C-alpha positions as CSV (number, residue, x, y, z in Angstrom):
1,M,121.5,60.6,128.5
2,A,120.6,58.1,125.7
3,R,117.1,59.5,125.6
4,V,118.4,63.1,125.4
5,F,120.8,62.0,122.6
6,A,118.0,60.2,120.7
7,S,115.7,63.3,121.0
8,I,118.5,65.6,119.7
9,M,119.1,63.2,116.7
10,L,115.3,63.1,115.9
11,L,115.2,66.9,116.1
12,A,118.2,67.2,113.8
13,L,116.7,64.7,111.4
14,G,113.4,66.6,111.3
15,F,115.3,69.9,110.7
16,S,117.2,68.4,107.8
17,V,114.0,67.1,106.3
18,A,112.5,70.5,106.7
19,L,115.4,72.1,104.9
20,A,115.2,69.5,102.1
21,A,111.5,70.5,101.5
22,D,112.8,73.6,99.6
23,H,110.3,75.4,97.4
24,S,113.1,76.9,95.3
25,P,113.1,75.9,91.6
26,L,114.6,72.5,90.8
27,Q,115.1,73.4,87.1
28,D,116.0,76.5,85.1
29,F,112.3,77.6,85.0
30,C,108.8,76.3,85.3
31,V,106.6,78.5,83.1
32,A,103.1,78.2,84.3
33,D,100.5,76.4,82.2
34,P,97.2,78.2,82.8
35,N,95.3,75.3,81.1
36,G,96.9,72.6,83.3
37,Q,94.4,70.2,84.8
38,V,96.6,69.0,87.7
39,L,95.9,70.7,91.0
40,V,99.2,71.6,92.7
41,N,100.4,74.2,95.3
42,G,101.2,76.7,92.6
43,M,100.7,76.1,88.9
44,T,101.8,73.2,86.6
45,C,104.6,73.7,84.1
46,K,104.5,74.0,80.4
47,N,106.6,71.7,78.3
48,P,110.0,73.5,78.3
49,S,110.3,72.9,74.6
50,S,107.2,75.1,74.0
51,V,108.4,78.0,76.1
52,Q,108.9,81.4,74.3
53,A,110.3,84.7,75.2
54,S,106.8,86.1,75.6
55,D,106.3,83.8,78.6
56,F,108.8,85.9,80.5
57,Y,107.5,89.3,79.3
58,F,104.9,91.7,80.5
59,G,104.3,95.1,78.9
60,G,102.2,98.0,80.3
61,L,103.6,99.3,83.6
62,H,104.4,102.6,81.9
63,M,100.6,103.2,81.6
64,M,98.8,105.1,84.3
65,G,96.1,103.2,86.2
66,N,92.5,104.5,86.3
67,T,92.1,106.0,89.8
68,S,88.5,107.1,89.2
69,N,87.1,105.0,92.1
70,A,86.0,105.4,95.7
71,V,89.5,105.0,97.1
72,G,91.4,107.0,94.5
73,S,94.0,104.4,93.6
74,R,94.7,101.6,91.1
75,V,96.9,98.6,91.5
76,T,98.3,97.0,88.3
77,P,99.7,93.6,89.4
78,V,102.3,91.5,87.7
79,S,102.0,88.2,89.4
80,V,102.0,84.7,87.9
81,T,98.5,85.3,86.6
82,Q,99.8,88.0,84.3
83,L,103.3,86.8,83.7
84,V,103.5,83.0,83.6
85,G,107.3,82.9,83.7
86,L,107.2,83.9,87.4
87,N,106.0,80.4,88.3
88,T,108.2,79.0,91.1
89,L,110.4,82.0,91.2
90,G,108.9,83.5,94.4
91,I,108.6,87.1,93.2
92,S,106.1,89.5,91.7
93,L,105.6,93.2,91.1
94,A,102.9,95.8,91.1
95,R,102.4,99.4,90.0
96,I,100.2,101.6,92.2
97,D,98.7,104.9,91.0
98,Y,97.2,107.4,93.4
99,A,95.0,110.3,92.7
100,P,95.5,113.4,94.9
101,W,94.8,112.3,98.5
102,G,93.9,108.8,97.2
103,I,94.6,105.8,99.4
104,N,95.6,102.1,98.9
105,P,93.4,101.0,101.8
106,P,94.5,98.9,104.8
107,H,95.2,95.4,103.6
108,T,97.5,92.4,104.0
109,H,99.5,90.0,101.7
110,P,99.2,86.6,103.3
111,R,102.1,85.1,101.4
112,A,104.5,87.9,100.9
113,S,106.6,90.8,102.3
114,E,106.5,93.9,100.2
115,I,109.2,96.5,99.3
116,L,107.8,99.8,97.8
117,V,109.7,102.6,96.0
118,V,108.1,106.0,95.3
119,L,108.5,107.0,91.6
120,E,106.5,110.2,91.7
121,G,104.9,112.3,94.4
122,S,104.7,111.8,98.2
123,L,103.1,109.0,100.2
124,E,102.2,108.5,103.8
125,V,102.8,104.8,104.4
126,G,102.4,102.6,107.5
127,F,101.8,99.2,109.0
128,V,100.5,97.9,112.3
129,T,102.2,95.2,114.3
130,S,100.4,92.1,115.6
131,N,98.2,92.0,118.8
132,P,98.6,92.9,121.6
133,E,101.0,95.8,120.8
134,N,99.1,96.9,117.7
135,R,101.9,99.4,117.2
136,H,101.4,101.8,114.2
137,I,104.7,102.4,112.3
138,S,104.4,105.1,109.7
139,K,106.5,107.5,107.6
140,V,106.1,110.1,104.8
141,L,108.0,109.1,101.7
142,Y,109.2,111.2,98.8
143,K,110.4,110.4,95.3
144,G,113.1,107.7,95.4
145,D,112.3,106.6,99.0
146,V,111.9,102.9,99.8
147,F,109.8,101.3,102.5
148,V,109.2,97.7,103.6
149,F,106.0,96.1,104.8
150,P,106.6,92.8,106.6
151,V,104.6,89.7,105.5
152,N,101.0,89.5,106.5
153,L,100.9,92.8,108.5
154,V,98.1,95.3,107.8
155,H,99.5,98.2,105.8
156,Y,98.4,101.1,103.7
157,Q,99.5,104.1,101.6
158,R,98.0,107.6,101.0
159,N,99.0,110.2,98.5
160,N,99.9,113.3,100.6
161,G,99.9,115.8,97.7
162,K,97.7,117.6,95.3
163,M,99.4,115.8,92.3
164,N,99.2,112.2,91.2
165,A,101.7,109.8,92.8
166,V,103.1,106.5,91.5
167,A,104.9,103.7,93.3
168,I,106.3,100.3,92.3
169,A,106.1,97.4,94.8
170,A,108.0,94.1,94.7
171,L,106.6,91.1,96.6
172,S,108.3,87.9,97.8
173,S,105.7,85.6,96.2
174,Q,104.6,84.7,92.7
175,N,101.1,84.9,94.1
176,P,101.1,87.2,97.2
177,G,97.4,87.4,97.6
178,V,95.6,90.5,99.0
179,I,93.1,90.8,101.8
180,P,91.5,94.3,101.9
181,I,90.4,94.7,105.5
182,A,87.2,96.6,104.9
183,N,86.1,94.4,101.9
184,V,86.5,91.1,103.8
185,V,84.9,92.4,107.0
186,F,82.0,94.3,105.5
187,G,81.7,92.7,102.0
188,S,82.0,89.0,102.6
189,K,79.6,86.7,100.8
190,P,77.4,85.8,102.6
191,D,77.6,88.7,105.1
192,I,79.0,88.3,108.5
193,S,76.1,88.8,110.9
194,T,75.6,92.5,111.8
195,D,75.3,91.7,115.5
196,I,78.8,90.0,115.5
197,L,80.3,93.1,113.7
198,A,78.4,95.5,115.9
199,R,79.8,93.9,119.0
200,A,83.3,93.6,117.6
201,F,83.4,97.3,116.6
202,Q,81.4,98.5,119.6
203,T,78.7,100.1,117.6
204,S,75.0,99.5,116.5
205,D,73.6,97.1,114.0
206,D,72.3,100.0,111.9
207,V,75.8,101.5,111.5
208,I,77.1,98.1,110.4
209,S,74.3,97.6,107.9
210,N,74.9,101.0,106.4
211,I,78.6,100.2,106.0
212,Q,77.9,96.7,104.5
213,I,75.6,98.3,101.8
214,K,78.7,100.2,100.5
215,F,80.5,96.9,99.9
């Protein structure tokens, strides 16, 4: 019994320590200092006395992104890189523009869940659950509709119409990161060996080589 009690106490102590290691802000704000020389998990803070309103401001999301590219979409991010006042706040934003039938290709955000609202047009959206189920959950959205993509799951969007579409996405990290599946698999530097990818995708080395050239 004593050993069980001791184990419970150690577990409780560990849990309380874990709760104490909170990444929430410990001050009103911590505006990022892009020129900071100290390496931390995030970005170092500017001197609060030098903080200005401009540190909390970003302008430009009213402007359409250039979708003249292979996938027919453009993401305009507003993360801590573009808006230093987001540092330690755990949020970021992005505008996504889609040409007719354009896609935001399958990708993941390793550090954030995403909630997306359609401002204009219609989008087919979806994500895939983790292995072994690999369940594909998808839905067609219209203006004003909202959809959530859970953290780190592969997801995508496609413009279903003949007109441009626009969406705004909010993410639960100041620096959510993005891993485009095709780019990382076929465009890594240096390349992943063609024989590895050929076996993984059950195809030939020539097919893989032809895909890698595109990335």
